[in-house]
N, C-alpha and C positions, 0 to 999 in steps of 0.2 A: 196696300197691302196691311192690315191692321196684325199686331203681333201674334193675334191670339189665331187668323184665318187660318193657319195650318194646323191647331187644335181642329178646326171644324172641320177641316179635309178629312183627315185624319178618322175623327168622328165617323163619316158619311160611310167611307171605304169600311170601316169597323162592320158598319149597318145594313151594308150592299152584301157584305162576305156572309154574314150571319144569316142573312136571305137565302144567299145561294147554298150555304150548307143547309138549312131547312127544307129549300127544295128538291136538293140533293137525296135529304134521307129519307124522305119520302118515295122518290122515286127507288129508293132502293127497298124501302118497307114495301112496294109494291109490285115489287118483280114477280110473282105469281098470282097477282089479282087477276084474273078472267073475265069479272062478273062486275060493271061499277054500274050508280045508280042510274049514270047516263045510258049505257046497255054498251056492251062490248068489252074488251081488254081497258085496262088500265094503260093510259098517252104518258109518257113520258113528259115532263115537265122542265123547262128553263126560266131561269131567272135573267131577265135581260136589264140591263142600265146604260142610262145614256150622262155626259157630261151637266154641271149645274150650275148653270150660269146666271147671274142679276146686272142690270144694267143701274150703275153707278155715277153720279155725277161725276169728277175729277174736279176740284175744287182751283187748280192751276189753269187749267185750259177751258175752262165750262162745256165739256164735251160729256156726253155720255160711254163710258165704256166698259165692257164687260167684265165683269169679278168672277174669279170661278169660286164654287162654294163648294164642292165636290162630286160627289155622283148620286143620282138618286134613282132608285126602280120604276121602270117602266110600265112594264108588264111581265106577268108571266104564261108565256107562250106554251104551246103545247106541240111538242115533235112531231111531224108528219112524217118523220118515215113508216114504213110499211110495218105491219105487226108479225111474228113470227109464226109459223105451222108449227105444232108441236102434235104427234101420233098419241091418244090420250082415248083410247076408245069408253074409256070406264067414265072419266070425266062427262059430268051433266051438262057442260059446255060444250061438248064435241058436235061437230057438224054431222050429217050422215055415214062419212067418209070416214070419222074416227077419229077426225084432225080438229085440236083448239089452237084459235087464236091465242097469242100471248103477247103480254106488253111488249112493246119498243124497247125495253130498258137494260142496256146490257151493263153488268155490274162493275165488269172491268175499267169501263169508261168513267162510270159513274165516280169508284175509285180515285179512279185520276181526278177526276175535277173536283172532288174532294180534296184531295192532299194537294192541291193547286191554290183552290180558298183557304184553305188551311195556312200553307206560307205567304198570301197576299193579307191573311190574317195579322198572323204574324208581324206580317213587314209593319202594318200601319202602327202596331203596339208598340214597335221598335220605335218606329218615328215619334209618336206620341210622349215616348220614355226620353228618346235624347231631345226632344223642344223641351219638357219638362228641366231636363239638367240645364240645357242652357240658359232657361230663364234663373234658374239656382244660381249659376255662376253669376249671370249679368247682377243680379240681386245682390250677391257677395263682394262687386266691382265698389259699393261704397260703404263696406265695414271697414 
């Protein structure tokens, strides 16, 4: 593991959490969108990530090993939970019975996800700052 791998891992975490927060913000902004260009109400989006590995040749034993590079986004999935129905006969998107299909976005869940994402972002920032502090202290040893 090189000296700067920890920075790259934390930086990938920051990028991932930013994408997650952007996705959550989009969900909250569209909580009342009943008509999209695709047709029907807005469908909640979820950012999906996975570990990002690379095969690296080990100079000591000559074999390839997996090296963790952090996380990477794999896709933005659409949540397939059913839409809720709301009685609003004056809405132009209402069906014959006066019900409107509403997005499958729950603002309370989105806010909880946003708080978790914010905490993860803060943890990565703290890790980067601690890493900088360790490098600074290591450089001071030679003074």
